[in-house]
N, C-alpha and C positions, 0 to 999 in steps of 0.2 A: 793729601793724597787720598783718592777715593779707594775704598776697599772693593776689590772684585772677588766674585765668588771663588772660594777655594784658596785664595792667597792668605797668608798669615802675617800681617804687618807686625804683630807683636814678636815675631821671630826673625825680623829682618836684621841683616848685619852688613857691615861696610868693609870693603877691601880696596887695596891700592894696586892698580894694574900699571905695569911699566911697559911702555911701548917706545919705539925709537923716537926720541925727541920730545916725549911727553909722558906725564903720569896722570892717570885718571883715578879719581876717588869715586867708586861706584857702590851702589846699594844693591844687595841681593835680597829679593823678596821671595821667600820660599812658598811653594804650593804643597798642599798635603799629598799630591800624587807624584812628587819627586822631581818637579821642575821648578825653575827659578826665573823670575823676571829680573832683568838687568837694567838698572836705572842710574842715570847720571844727571844730577841737577834737575830732577823732575821729569826728564825726558827718557822714555823707554827706548833702550838701545836694542833690545831683543830678548829672547828667552832661550835658556839652555835646559837640558834634561840630564839628570844623573842616572845612568843605567845601573842595573843590579851589579855590574862588574866595577862600579865606581869610576866610570868613564863619563866625561862630560861631552854631550853632543849638542850642536846648535839646533834649535827648533825653529827659530825665526829671527829676523833682523840681519844686519850686516856685520856680524862679529867675525873677526879674522881667526884663523887657526891658532895663532899665538895667543890671542886674547882668550879664546876658549880654553886653551891649555892652562893658562894662569888661573882662570876661574876654577877649573877642575881641581888644581892643587889647593887653592884657598878653601873651596867647599869641603874637600876631604880633611884638611887640617882643622877647619872650624868644627866639624862634626866629631872628629876624633877627640879634640881637646874639650869640647863643651857638650858632649853627647848627654851628659846627665841633666842638662837643661830641658831636654826633649823626651826624657823617659816617662 
């Protein structure tokens, strides 16, 4: 995977998204400005942004509301439990 300016591959993490009839194992590649690239099997599905209120909003891609809501919960949980990694 090529590193793009601002993205932090050393801080990527993986989450499981449950959708009706399928489960997706996606990689979240954080950017230092608070947004995340969403990748599944090397394909970029889109980008989401975490607002200062800890709400996830879609920046690009065809991510459904339910998908983004699950991402929001995973991102909040990840940074709450592992915040010392990024201090």
